[in-house]
C-alpha positions as CSV (number, residue, x, y, z in Angstrom):
1,X,138.0,149.1,66.2
2,X,139.2,150.8,62.7
3,X,140.8,154.3,62.8
4,X,141.6,156.4,59.8
5,X,144.6,158.9,61.0
6,X,145.0,162.0,58.9
7,X,147.9,164.0,59.9
8,X,146.6,167.6,60.1
9,X,148.0,171.7,59.9
10,X,144.3,172.0,61.8
11,X,141.2,170.3,62.3
12,X,137.6,171.6,63.5
13,X,134.2,169.7,63.8
14,X,131.1,171.6,63.9
15,X,127.6,170.6,65.3
16,X,124.6,172.9,64.6
17,X,127.2,175.7,63.6
18,X,128.5,175.3,66.8
19,X,132.6,174.4,66.9
20,X,132.6,171.6,69.4
21,X,136.2,170.9,69.0
22,X,139.2,172.2,67.5
23,X,143.1,171.2,67.4
24,X,146.1,173.0,65.7
25,X,148.9,170.1,64.2
26,X,148.0,166.9,65.1
27,X,145.7,163.6,64.3
28,X,142.1,164.2,62.9
29,X,141.0,160.2,63.7
30,X,137.6,158.7,62.3
31,X,136.8,155.8,64.8
32,X,134.7,152.9,63.8
33,X,133.6,150.5,66.7
34,X,132.2,147.2,65.9
35,X,130.7,144.6,67.9
36,X,133.5,142.4,69.4
37,X,135.6,145.3,70.1
38,X,136.7,145.8,74.2
39,X,138.9,148.4,75.9
40,X,142.1,146.2,75.5
41,X,141.7,146.8,71.7
42,X,141.1,150.2,72.3
43,X,144.1,150.3,74.9
44,X,145.8,148.2,72.2
45,X,145.0,151.5,69.5
46,X,145.5,153.7,71.8
47,X,149.2,153.2,72.2
48,X,149.6,152.9,68.8
49,X,148.2,155.8,67.8
50,X,150.0,158.3,70.4
51,X,153.3,156.5,69.5
52,X,152.6,156.8,65.5
53,X,156.3,158.2,63.9
54,X,155.0,160.6,61.1
55,X,156.1,163.6,61.8
56,X,158.9,165.1,60.0
57,X,162.4,165.5,62.1
58,X,165.0,168.1,61.3
59,X,166.2,165.9,58.3
60,X,162.4,165.7,56.9
61,X,162.4,162.3,58.0
62,X,159.1,161.1,59.4
63,X,160.2,159.7,62.7
64,X,158.7,162.3,65.5
65,X,155.4,161.3,67.5
66,X,152.8,163.6,68.4
67,X,154.2,164.2,72.0
68,X,157.5,164.8,70.2
69,X,155.9,167.8,68.4
70,X,153.2,168.8,71.2
71,X,150.7,167.5,68.5
72,X,147.0,167.6,69.1
73,X,144.3,165.5,68.6
74,X,140.5,165.2,67.0
75,X,138.9,161.9,67.2
76,X,135.5,161.7,65.5
77,X,133.3,158.4,66.1
78,X,131.9,156.9,62.8
79,X,129.9,154.1,62.3
80,X,130.4,154.4,58.6
81,X,133.4,152.8,58.6
82,X,132.1,149.3,59.3
83,X,129.7,149.7,56.1
84,X,129.6,146.7,54.1
85,X,128.6,147.4,50.5
86,X,129.7,143.9,49.2
87,X,125.7,143.7,48.4
88,X,124.4,146.3,45.9
89,X,124.8,149.8,46.3
90,X,123.4,150.7,49.4
91,X,125.4,150.4,52.1
92,X,124.6,148.0,55.5
93,X,126.1,149.2,58.4
94,X,125.1,145.6,60.4
95,X,128.9,145.6,61.2
96,X,129.0,148.8,63.3
97,X,128.5,148.5,67.1
98,X,125.0,149.5,68.6
99,X,125.0,153.0,69.6
100,X,125.3,152.4,73.6
101,X,128.6,150.2,73.4
102,X,130.2,152.2,70.7
103,X,129.6,155.4,72.8
104,X,131.2,153.7,75.8
105,X,133.9,152.5,73.9
106,X,134.9,156.1,71.8
107,X,134.4,158.1,75.2
108,X,137.0,155.4,77.2
109,X,139.4,155.4,73.7
110,X,139.4,159.4,74.0
111,X,140.2,159.4,77.8
112,X,143.3,157.1,77.7
113,X,144.4,159.1,74.9
114,X,144.5,162.0,77.0
115,X,146.0,160.0,80.0
116,X,148.9,160.1,77.0
117,X,149.2,164.1,78.2
118,X,147.8,165.1,74.7
119,X,145.4,167.4,74.2
120,X,142.0,165.4,73.1
121,X,139.3,167.3,71.5
122,X,135.9,165.5,70.5
123,X,133.0,165.7,68.0
124,X,129.7,164.5,69.2
125,X,128.9,161.1,69.4
126,X,125.8,160.6,67.1
127,X,125.5,164.2,66.0
128,X,125.4,165.5,62.1
129,X,129.0,166.8,62.1
130,X,130.5,169.3,59.7
131,X,134.5,168.8,59.4
132,X,136.9,171.0,57.9
133,X,140.5,170.2,57.8
134,X,144.1,171.0,56.2
135,X,145.8,167.7,55.5
136,X,149.3,167.8,56.2
137,X,150.9,165.4,53.4
138,X,149.1,163.9,52.7
139,X,149.3,161.7,55.0
140,X,146.4,158.8,55.8
141,X,147.0,155.7,57.7
142,X,144.7,152.8,58.7
143,X,145.4,151.5,62.0
144,X,142.8,148.4,62.9
145,X,142.4,145.2,65.4
C-alpha cells in the first residue's frame, strides 16, 4: 500500500463536473493498493496518517497532527501509484491490485480513518476524476508498507 500525502489548504474532486468530495485544511491522500495488501497493512497506515505531525504549532514547527488542527481528509484511489516504468515508455500496471480487491481495501481504509474522529471525503473508485487543490507548503510525503 502506498500513500502520497499532500498537506493542503483545501482540495476537491469532481466526477462528471460534479463535486463529489471537498475538504478544507488537511490532507489530500492518493492511495495505491497492490496485490499483497491487507487490512493489517491498511490499519498500520491509517494510524501513521492520522498521527502524522506536519502541521505547524504556535512556534512555526511542524508538530501538530490532523486532530490537533481539526483537519480533514480527502482520499482518492489511484492505481497509477503502482505503475512500473522500468521497461520502455509505456507504464505497466501489473503491480496494482485487481479492482474488486482494491475497492474493498480503499473503502476499508476510508472507514478506518473516519473512526479517528476525522472528517473523511472520498473520490469515486475507478472514475475519471478532476482534482483541484491548494498545496500548503508544499508538504508532500510518501507513506508505504
